[in-house]
DSSP file (Angstrom, degrees, kcal/mol; ACC not computed):
  #  RESIDUE AA STRUCTURE BP1 BP2  ACC     N-H-->O    O-->H-N    N-H-->O    O-->H-N    TCO  KAPPA ALPHA  PHI   PSI    X-CA   Y-CA   Z-CA
    1    1 A Q              0   0    0      0, 0.0     2,-0.2     0, 0.0    26,-0.1   0.000 360.0 360.0 360.0 165.6    6.0   10.6  -45.0
    2    2 A V        +     0   0    0     24,-0.2     2,-0.4    22,-0.1    24,-0.2  -0.458 360.0 174.1 -67.7 130.5    5.4    7.8  -42.5
    3    3 A Q  E     -A   25   0A   0     22,-2.6    22,-2.2    -2,-0.2     2,-0.4  -1.000  19.9-171.5-140.2 143.2    6.9    4.5  -43.6
    4    4 A L  E     -A   24   0A   0     -2,-0.4     2,-0.5   113,-0.4   115,-0.5  -0.997   9.8-172.7-130.6 127.0    7.3    1.1  -41.9
    5    5 A V  E     -A   23   0A   0     18,-2.0    18,-2.8    -2,-0.4     2,-0.2  -0.967   7.1-156.7-128.1 117.8    9.5   -1.5  -43.6
    6    6 A E  E     +A   22   0A   0     -2,-0.5     2,-0.3    16,-0.2    16,-0.2  -0.595  19.0 162.8 -89.6 152.1    9.7   -5.1  -42.4
    7    7 A S  E     +A   21   0A   0     14,-2.0    14,-2.7    -2,-0.2   114,-0.1  -0.963  38.7  71.5-154.9 168.8   12.5   -7.4  -43.1
    8    8 A G        +     0   0    0     -2,-0.3    11,-0.3     1,-0.3    14,-0.0   0.360  60.6 132.9 104.1  -4.8   14.0  -10.7  -41.8
    9    9 A G        +     0   0    0     12,-0.1     2,-0.3     9,-0.1    -1,-0.3  -0.195  22.5 119.8 -71.3 171.1   11.4  -13.1  -42.9
   10   10 A G  E     -d  123   0B   0    112,-0.7   114,-2.8   111,-0.1     2,-0.5  -0.984  61.5 -46.1 163.7-168.0   12.3  -16.4  -44.7
   11   11 A L  E     +d  124   0B   0     -2,-0.3     2,-0.3   112,-0.2   114,-0.2  -0.816  54.3 167.8 -96.6 129.7   12.2  -20.1  -44.6
   12   12 A V  E     -d  125   0B   0    112,-2.7   114,-2.0    -2,-0.5     3,-0.1  -0.990  33.1-115.3-140.8 148.3   13.0  -21.8  -41.3
   13   13 A Q    >   -     0   0    0     -2,-0.3     3,-2.4   112,-0.2    73,-0.2  -0.462  50.4 -81.4 -77.6 154.2   12.6  -25.4  -40.0
   14   14 A P  T 3  S+     0   0    0      0, 0.0    73,-0.2     0, 0.0    -1,-0.1  -0.302 122.1  28.9 -53.5 137.2   10.3  -26.1  -37.1
   15   15 A G  T 3  S+     0   0    0     71,-3.3    70,-0.6     1,-0.3    72,-0.1   0.272 100.2 118.0  91.1 -10.6   12.1  -25.2  -33.9
   16   16 A G    <   -     0   0    0     -3,-2.4    70,-2.4    70,-0.3     2,-0.3  -0.089  56.1-123.7 -82.4-176.0   14.2  -22.6  -35.6
   17   17 A S        +     0   0    0     67,-0.2     2,-0.3    68,-0.2    67,-0.2  -0.928  20.7 179.4-132.2 152.5   14.5  -18.9  -35.0
   18   18 A L  E     - B   0  83A   0     65,-2.3    65,-3.4    -2,-0.3     2,-0.5  -0.981  17.6-145.7-143.8 151.3   14.1  -15.7  -36.9
   19   19 A R  E     - B   0  82A   0     -2,-0.3     2,-0.3   -11,-0.3    63,-0.2  -0.970  16.0-157.7-119.8 116.9   14.4  -12.0  -36.0
   20   20 A L  E     - B   0  81A   0     61,-2.7    61,-2.4    -2,-0.5     2,-0.4  -0.693   6.6-157.0 -89.7 144.0   12.1   -9.7  -37.8
   21   21 A S  E     -AB   7  80A   0    -14,-2.7   -14,-2.0    -2,-0.3     2,-0.5  -0.922   8.6-161.9-120.7 147.7   12.9   -6.0  -38.1
   22   22 A C  E     -AB   6  79A   0     57,-2.3    57,-1.9    -2,-0.4     2,-0.6  -0.957   9.3-158.6-129.7 111.7   10.7   -3.0  -38.6
   23   23 A A  E     -AB   5  78A   0    -18,-2.8   -18,-2.0    -2,-0.5     2,-0.4  -0.816  11.7-160.3 -94.4 121.4   12.4    0.2  -39.8
   24   24 A A  E     +A    4   0A   0     53,-2.8     2,-0.3    -2,-0.6   -20,-0.2  -0.796  16.2 164.5-104.5 142.7   10.4    3.3  -39.1
   25   25 A S  E     +A    3   0A   0    -22,-2.2   -22,-2.6    -2,-0.4     3,-0.1  -0.984  49.8  44.0-150.3 159.3   10.7    6.7  -40.8
   26   26 A G  S    S+     0   0    0     -2,-0.3     2,-0.3   -24,-0.2   -24,-0.2   0.475 106.7  51.3  86.0   2.2    8.8    9.9  -41.2
   27   27 A F  S    S-     0   0    0    -24,-0.1     2,-1.0   -26,-0.1    -1,-0.2  -0.973  94.7 -88.9-158.3 167.9    7.8   10.2  -37.5
   28   28 A T    >   -     0   0    0     -2,-0.3     3,-2.1     1,-0.2     4,-0.2  -0.742  33.6-160.1 -87.2 104.8    9.3   10.0  -34.0
   29   29 A L  G >  S+     0   0    0     -2,-1.0     3,-2.0     1,-0.3    -1,-0.2   0.834  83.5  68.1 -55.4 -36.1    9.1    6.4  -33.1
   30   30 A G  G 3  S+     0   0    0      1,-0.3    -1,-0.3    44,-0.2    24,-0.1   0.611  93.0  59.7 -64.1 -11.4    9.4    7.1  -29.4
   31   31 A Y  G <  S+     0   0    0     -3,-2.1     2,-0.4    22,-0.1    -1,-0.3   0.506 101.7  60.1 -92.2  -4.9    5.9    8.7  -29.3
   32   32 A Y  S <  S-     0   0    0     -3,-2.0    70,-0.3    -4,-0.2     2,-0.2  -0.943  73.2-126.5-131.3 143.4    4.0    5.6  -30.5
   33   33 A A        -     0   0    0     68,-2.7    66,-2.8    -2,-0.4     2,-0.4  -0.536  31.2-147.0 -72.4 153.5    3.3    2.1  -29.5
   34   34 A I  E     -FE  51  98B   0     17,-1.8    17,-2.1    64,-0.2     2,-0.3  -0.980  10.3-160.7-127.5 138.6    4.1   -0.4  -32.3
   35   35 A G  E     -FE  50  97B   0     62,-2.6    62,-2.4    -2,-0.4     2,-0.5  -0.869  10.3-146.2-118.1 152.5    2.4   -3.7  -33.0
   36   36 A W  E     +FE  49  96B   0     13,-3.3    12,-3.1    -2,-0.3    13,-1.6  -0.968  23.5 178.0-112.5 133.8    3.3   -6.8  -34.9
   37   37 A F  E     -FE  47  95B   0     58,-3.1    58,-2.7    -2,-0.5     2,-0.3  -0.836  10.0-158.2-125.9 164.2    0.5   -8.6  -36.7
   38   38 A R  E     -FE  46  94B   0      8,-2.3     8,-2.8    -2,-0.3     2,-0.4  -0.993   5.4-164.5-144.3 153.8    0.4  -11.7  -38.9
   39   39 A Q  E     - E   0  93B   0     54,-2.1    54,-2.3    -2,-0.3     6,-0.2  -0.946   6.4-163.3-141.6 118.4   -1.9  -13.1  -41.5
   40   40 A A    >   -     0   0    0      4,-0.4     3,-2.4    -2,-0.4    52,-0.1  -0.633  45.5 -76.6 -93.5 156.5   -1.8  -16.7  -42.8
   41   41 A P  T 3  S+     0   0    0      0, 0.0    -1,-0.1     0, 0.0     3,-0.1  -0.277 118.5   7.0 -55.0 129.9   -3.5  -17.8  -46.0
   42   42 A G  T 3  S+     0   0    0      1,-0.3     2,-0.3    -3,-0.1    -3,-0.0   0.510 113.1 100.9  77.4   4.5   -7.2  -18.0  -45.6
   43   43 A K  S <  S-     0   0    0     -3,-2.4    -1,-0.3     1,-0.0     2,-0.1  -0.824  75.3-103.3-120.8 160.3   -7.1  -16.6  -42.1
   44   44 A E        -     0   0    0     -2,-0.3    -4,-0.4     1,-0.1     2,-0.2  -0.432  45.2 -94.8 -76.3 154.2   -7.8  -13.2  -40.6
   45   45 A R        -     0   0    0     -6,-0.2     2,-0.4    -2,-0.1    -6,-0.2  -0.480  47.8-165.6 -65.9 137.1   -5.0  -10.9  -39.6
   46   46 A E  E     -F   38   0B   0     -8,-2.8    -8,-2.3    -2,-0.2     2,-0.4  -0.961  22.9-113.0-130.0 147.6   -4.2  -11.3  -35.9
   47   47 A G  E     +F   37   0B   0     -2,-0.4   -10,-0.3    62,-0.3     3,-0.1  -0.626  30.8 176.7 -77.7 130.1   -2.2   -9.2  -33.4
   48   48 A V  E     -     0   0B   0    -12,-3.1    13,-2.8    -2,-0.4     2,-0.3   0.831  58.7 -22.0-100.8 -45.4    0.9  -11.0  -32.3
   49   49 A S  E     -FG  36  60B   0    -13,-1.6   -13,-3.3    11,-0.2    -1,-0.4  -0.988  51.2-165.9-163.0 157.1    2.7   -8.5  -30.0
   50   50 A C  E     -FG  35  59B   0      9,-1.6     9,-1.9    -2,-0.3     2,-0.4  -0.980   7.2-152.9-147.6 162.1    3.0   -4.9  -29.2
   51   51 A I  E     -FG  34  58B   0    -17,-2.1   -17,-1.8    -2,-0.3     7,-0.2  -0.998  14.1-139.4-139.2 133.0    5.3   -2.6  -27.2
   52   52 A A        -     0   0    0      5,-3.1    51,-0.2    -2,-0.4   -20,-0.1  -0.111  17.8-120.1 -81.4-177.2    4.5    0.7  -25.6
   53   53 A T  S    S+     0   0    0     49,-2.2     3,-0.3   -22,-0.1    -1,-0.1   0.914  89.5  24.3 -91.4 -82.2    6.6    3.8  -25.5
   54   54 A S  S    S+     0   0    0      1,-0.2    49,-0.1    48,-0.2   -23,-0.0   0.894 133.6  26.4 -63.1 -48.0    7.8    5.2  -22.2
   55   55 A D  S    S-     0   0    0      2,-0.0    -1,-0.2     1,-0.0    -2,-0.1   0.496  98.1-126.0 -97.8  -1.3    7.7    2.1  -19.9
   56   56 A G        +     0   0    0     -3,-0.3    -2,-0.1     1,-0.2    -3,-0.1   0.733  39.9 179.4  68.3  21.5    8.2   -0.5  -22.6
   57   57 A T        -     0   0    0     -6,-0.1    -5,-3.1     1,-0.1     2,-0.3  -0.299   9.5-160.7 -55.4 137.2    5.1   -2.4  -21.6
   58   58 A T  E     -G   51   0B   0     -7,-0.2     2,-0.3    -9,-0.0    -7,-0.2  -0.848  14.3-164.2-122.9 159.6    4.6   -5.4  -23.9
   59   59 A Y  E     -G   50   0B   0     -9,-1.9    -9,-1.6    -2,-0.3     2,-0.4  -0.993   6.9-166.7-139.3 144.6    1.8   -7.7  -24.8
   60   60 A Y  E     -G   49   0B   0     -2,-0.3   -11,-0.2   -11,-0.2     2,-0.1  -0.993  28.6-111.3-134.6 142.0    1.9  -11.1  -26.5
   61   61 A L    >>  -     0   0    0    -13,-2.8     3,-2.0    -2,-0.4     4,-1.0  -0.431  39.2-116.6 -59.3 141.1   -0.7  -13.4  -28.1
   62   62 A D  G >4 S+     0   0    0      1,-0.3     3,-0.8     2,-0.2    -1,-0.1   0.870 112.0  58.9 -53.5 -40.0   -1.1  -16.4  -25.9
   63   63 A S  G 34 S+     0   0    0      1,-0.2    -1,-0.3     3,-0.0   -15,-0.0   0.622 111.9  39.5 -70.9 -10.8    0.2  -18.8  -28.5
   64   64 A V  G X> S+     0   0    0     -3,-2.0     4,-2.3   -16,-0.2     3,-2.2   0.457  82.0 125.6-114.7  -3.6    3.5  -17.0  -28.8
   65   65 A K  T << S+     0   0    0     -4,-1.0     4,-0.1    -3,-0.8    -3,-0.0  -0.300  80.3  16.5 -58.1 135.9    4.2  -16.2  -25.1
   66   66 A G  T 34 S+     0   0    0      2,-0.4    -1,-0.3     1,-0.1     3,-0.1   0.287 125.4  60.2  84.2 -11.8    7.6  -17.5  -24.0
   67   67 A R  T <4 S+     0   0    0     -3,-2.2    17,-2.1     1,-0.2     2,-0.3   0.693  97.1  53.7-115.1 -34.0    8.7  -17.9  -27.6
   68   68 A F  E  <  -C   83   0A   0     -4,-2.3    -2,-0.4    15,-0.2     2,-0.4  -0.802  59.4-168.6-107.1 146.6    8.6  -14.4  -29.1
   69   69 A T  E     -C   82   0A   0     13,-2.4    13,-3.2    -2,-0.3     2,-0.4  -0.991   6.4-156.2-135.6 127.5   10.2  -11.2  -27.8
   70   70 A I  E     +C   81   0A   0     -2,-0.4     2,-0.3    11,-0.2    11,-0.2  -0.800  18.9 169.4-101.4 144.6    9.4   -7.7  -29.0
   71   71 A A  E     -C   80   0A   0      9,-1.9     9,-3.2    -2,-0.4     2,-0.4  -0.986  17.2-150.4-150.2 156.1   11.9   -4.9  -28.5
   72   72 A R  E     -C   79   0A   0     -2,-0.3     2,-0.4     7,-0.2     7,-0.2  -0.970   9.6-164.2-133.3 149.7   12.4   -1.3  -29.7
   73   73 A D  E > > -C   78   0A   0      5,-3.3     5,-2.0    -2,-0.4     3,-0.9  -0.824  10.8-179.7-129.1  88.6   15.4    0.9  -30.3
   74   74 A N  G > 5S+     0   0    0     -2,-0.4     3,-0.9     1,-0.3   -45,-0.2   0.847  78.2  61.4 -62.4 -34.0   14.0    4.4  -30.5
   75   75 A A  G 3 5S+     0   0    0      1,-0.3    -1,-0.3    -3,-0.1   -46,-0.0   0.841 115.7  32.6 -62.5 -32.0   17.4    6.0  -31.2
   76   76 A N  G < 5S-     0   0    0     -3,-0.9    -1,-0.3     2,-0.2    -2,-0.2   0.260 109.4-119.3-109.2  10.4   17.7    4.0  -34.4
   77   77 A N  T < 5 +     0   0    0     -3,-0.9   -53,-2.8    -4,-0.4     2,-0.4   0.890  68.0 133.6  57.0  44.4   14.0    3.9  -35.3
   78   78 A M  E   < -BC  23  73A   0     -5,-2.0    -5,-3.3   -55,-0.2     2,-0.4  -0.955  38.8-169.6-129.7 145.9   13.8    0.1  -35.2
   79   79 A V  E     -BC  22  72A   0    -57,-1.9   -57,-2.3    -2,-0.4     2,-0.3  -0.993  16.3-161.4-128.7 140.4   11.4   -2.4  -33.7
   80   80 A Y  E     -BC  21  71A   0     -9,-3.2    -9,-1.9    -2,-0.4     2,-0.4  -0.866  16.5-160.5-124.1 153.3   12.3   -6.1  -33.5
   81   81 A L  E     -BC  20  70A   0    -61,-2.4   -61,-2.7    -2,-0.3     2,-0.6  -0.900  12.5-160.6-131.7 105.3   10.4   -9.3  -33.1
   82   82 A Q  E     -BC  19  69A   0    -13,-3.2   -13,-2.4    -2,-0.4     2,-0.6  -0.754  10.1-166.4 -85.3 123.7   12.6  -12.2  -32.0
   83   83 A M  E     +BC  18  68A   0    -65,-3.4   -65,-2.3    -2,-0.6     2,-0.3  -0.946  10.5 174.3-119.1 116.1   10.9  -15.5  -32.8
   84   84 A N        +     0   0    0    -17,-2.1   -67,-0.2    -2,-0.6   -68,-0.2  -0.736  59.5  23.0-115.2 164.4   12.2  -18.7  -31.3
   85   85 A S  S    S-     0   0    0    -70,-0.6    -1,-0.2    -2,-0.3   -69,-0.2   0.903  84.6-159.1  48.7  48.9   10.9  -22.3  -31.3
   86   86 A L        -     0   0    0    -70,-2.4   -71,-3.3    -3,-0.2   -70,-0.3  -0.271   7.8-158.3 -65.1 143.8    9.0  -21.6  -34.4
   87   87 A K    >   -     0   0    0    -73,-0.2     3,-2.3    -3,-0.1     4,-0.4  -0.816  31.9-109.0-117.9 157.2    6.1  -23.8  -35.3
   88   88 A P  G >  S+     0   0    0      0, 0.0     3,-1.6     0, 0.0    37,-0.3   0.843 118.4  62.1 -54.8 -32.8    4.4  -24.5  -38.6
   89   89 A E  G 3  S+     0   0    0      1,-0.3   -49,-0.1   -49,-0.0    -3,-0.0   0.584  91.5  66.8 -73.0  -7.4    1.3  -22.6  -37.4
   90   90 A D  G <  S+     0   0    0     -3,-2.3    -1,-0.3     2,-0.0     2,-0.1   0.581  73.3 116.6 -83.4 -10.5    3.5  -19.4  -37.0
   91   91 A A    <   +     0   0    0     -3,-1.6     2,-0.3    -4,-0.4    33,-0.2  -0.386  42.1 105.7 -63.3 129.2    3.9  -19.3  -40.8
   92   92 A A  E    S- H   0 123B   0     31,-1.5    31,-2.9    -2,-0.1     2,-0.6  -0.967  76.6 -75.0-179.6 173.0    2.3  -16.1  -42.1
   93   93 A V  E     -EH  39 122B   0    -54,-2.3   -54,-2.1    -2,-0.3     2,-0.4  -0.862  50.5-147.8 -87.6 128.1    3.0  -12.7  -43.5
   94   94 A Y  E     -EH  38 121B   0     27,-3.0    27,-2.0    -2,-0.6     2,-0.4  -0.845  15.7-172.0-104.3 133.4    4.1  -10.5  -40.6
   95   95 A Y  E     -E   37   0B   0    -58,-2.7   -58,-3.1    -2,-0.4     2,-0.4  -0.937  14.4-148.7-122.7 142.6    3.4   -6.8  -40.5
   96   96 A C  E     -E   36   0B   0     -2,-0.4    22,-2.2   -60,-0.2     2,-0.3  -0.863  22.2-174.3-104.3 151.9    4.4   -4.1  -38.2
   97   97 A A  E     -EI  35 117B   0    -62,-2.4   -62,-2.6    -2,-0.4     2,-0.5  -0.991  25.8-119.6-145.7 148.7    2.1   -1.2  -37.6
   98   98 A R  E     -EI  34 116B   0     18,-2.5    17,-2.5    -2,-0.3    18,-0.9  -0.781  30.7-137.7 -90.8 129.3    2.1    2.1  -35.8
   99   99 A A  E     - I   0 114B   0    -66,-2.8    15,-0.3    -2,-0.5   -66,-0.1  -0.457  11.4-132.5 -80.7 157.3   -0.5    2.4  -33.1
  100  100 A T  S    S+     0   0    0     13,-2.7     2,-0.3    -2,-0.1    14,-0.1   0.393  91.1  59.7 -85.6   3.2   -2.6    5.6  -32.6
  101  101 A T  S    S-     0   0    0     12,-0.3   -68,-2.7     2,-0.2    -2,-0.2  -0.768  77.7-132.8-124.1 169.2   -1.7    5.4  -28.9
  102  102 A Y  S    S+     0   0    0    -70,-0.3   -49,-2.2    -2,-0.3     2,-0.2   0.517  86.2  70.9 -96.8  -8.0    1.5    5.4  -26.8
  103  103 A Y        -     0   0    0    -51,-0.2     2,-0.4   -70,-0.1    -2,-0.2  -0.576  69.1-140.8-109.0 172.2    0.4    2.4  -24.7
  104  104 A C        +     0   0    0     -2,-0.2     2,-0.3   -54,-0.1   -52,-0.1  -0.994  29.2 145.0-135.9 133.7    0.1   -1.3  -25.5
  105  105 A S    >>  -     0   0    0     -2,-0.4     4,-0.7     1,-0.1     3,-0.7  -0.976  56.2-105.1-159.4 164.0   -2.5   -3.8  -24.4
  106  106 A G  G >4 S+     0   0    0     -2,-0.3     3,-0.7     1,-0.2   -59,-0.1   0.876 119.1  54.2 -61.8 -37.1   -4.3   -6.8  -25.8
  107  107 A S  G 34 S+     0   0    0      1,-0.2    -1,-0.2    -3,-0.1     3,-0.0   0.723 111.5  45.4 -72.2 -19.3   -7.5   -4.9  -26.3
  108  108 A H  G <4 S+     0   0    0     -3,-0.7     2,-2.1     1,-0.1    -1,-0.2   0.456  83.1  96.6-101.7  -2.6   -5.7   -2.3  -28.3
  109  109 A L    <<  +     0   0    0     -4,-0.7   -62,-0.3    -3,-0.7     2,-0.3  -0.459  64.0 112.6 -85.5  67.6   -3.7   -4.7  -30.5
  110  110 A R  S >  S-     0   0    0     -2,-2.1     3,-1.7   -64,-0.1     4,-0.2  -0.955  81.6-113.7-137.1 153.4   -6.3   -4.5  -33.2
  111  111 A A  G >  S+     0   0    0     -2,-0.3     3,-1.8     1,-0.3    -1,-0.1   0.822 112.6  68.6 -57.5 -30.6   -6.2   -3.0  -36.7
  112  112 A T  G 3  S+     0   0    0      1,-0.3    -1,-0.3     3,-0.0    -3,-0.1   0.816 100.6  47.1 -57.9 -31.3   -8.7   -0.4  -35.6
  113  113 A Y  G <  S+     0   0    0     -3,-1.7   -13,-2.7    -5,-0.2     2,-0.4   0.291  98.1  86.0 -97.7   9.6   -6.0    1.2  -33.4
  114  114 A M  E <   +I   99   0B   0     -3,-1.8   -15,-0.2   -15,-0.3     3,-0.1  -0.895  46.1 178.6-111.8 140.2   -3.3    1.2  -36.0
  115  115 A D  E     +     0   0B   0    -17,-2.5     2,-0.4    -2,-0.4   -16,-0.1   0.687  67.0  36.8-114.6 -21.6   -2.9    3.9  -38.6
  116  116 A Y  E     -I   98   0B   0    -18,-0.9   -18,-2.5  -113,-0.0     2,-0.3  -0.992  64.3-171.0-133.4 143.6    0.2    3.0  -40.7
  117  117 A W  E     -I   97   0B   0     -2,-0.4  -113,-0.4   -20,-0.2   -20,-0.2  -0.931  18.1-130.7-130.3 149.6    1.3   -0.4  -41.8
  118  118 A G        -     0   0    0    -22,-2.2  -113,-0.2    -2,-0.3     3,-0.1  -0.346  34.1-108.2 -83.5 178.7    4.3   -1.9  -43.5
  119  119 A K        -     0   0    0   -115,-0.5  -114,-0.1     1,-0.2   -24,-0.1   0.572  61.4-119.2 -88.4  -9.9    4.0   -4.2  -46.5
  120  120 A G        -     0   0    0    -24,-0.1     2,-0.4   -27,-0.1   -25,-0.2   0.027  12.2-116.5  97.7 158.2    4.9   -7.3  -44.6
  121  121 A T  E     - H   0  94B   0    -27,-2.0   -27,-3.0  -114,-0.1     2,-0.4  -0.999  29.0-121.2-136.7 136.4    7.6  -10.0  -44.6
  122  122 A L  E     - H   0  93B   0     -2,-0.4  -112,-0.7   -29,-0.2     2,-0.5  -0.610  21.3-167.8 -86.9 129.7    6.9  -13.7  -45.2
  123  123 A V  E     -dH  10  92B   0    -31,-2.9   -31,-1.5    -2,-0.4     2,-0.5  -0.972   4.9-173.5-114.9 122.6    7.7  -16.3  -42.7
  124  124 A T  E     -d   11   0B   0   -114,-2.8  -112,-2.7    -2,-0.5     2,-0.6  -0.969   5.4-168.5-117.8 127.2    7.6  -19.9  -43.8
  125  125 A V  E     +d   12   0B   0     -2,-0.5     2,-0.3   -37,-0.3  -112,-0.2  -0.935  33.0 129.0-118.8 108.9    8.1  -22.7  -41.2
  126  126 A S              0   0    0   -114,-2.0    -2,-0.1    -2,-0.6   -39,-0.0  -0.994 360.0 360.0-159.2 148.4    8.6  -26.0  -42.8
  127  127 A S              0   0    0     -2,-0.3  -114,-0.1  -114,-0.2    -1,-0.1   0.424 360.0 360.0 -94.0 360.0   10.9  -29.0  -42.8
């Protein structure tokens, strides 16, 4: 069955870096866009980034542009989110999700357009 498993979260000081991984199984990763979302305590889940299939088009939430980089390795069924210059406001549970489309855009980086989700990995940014 379709599975998405996130890893790589942890505690990091402000200004630090983490690389999140999303391991996909049960489907052909190359046919689907993948999104990263996050949810902080008391806040709604928000789309952080997504990556399309064929042309690798990416999208980033304004607040993470220039700091986060999404990448995919279809051959190894992995999607990554490199997070640099982390801020306390980046702290959240991060989820990867499979899109119902092959393309990626800000308007489609919504839960409505995702059909499978991982269980999340916790990112804590604190000194």
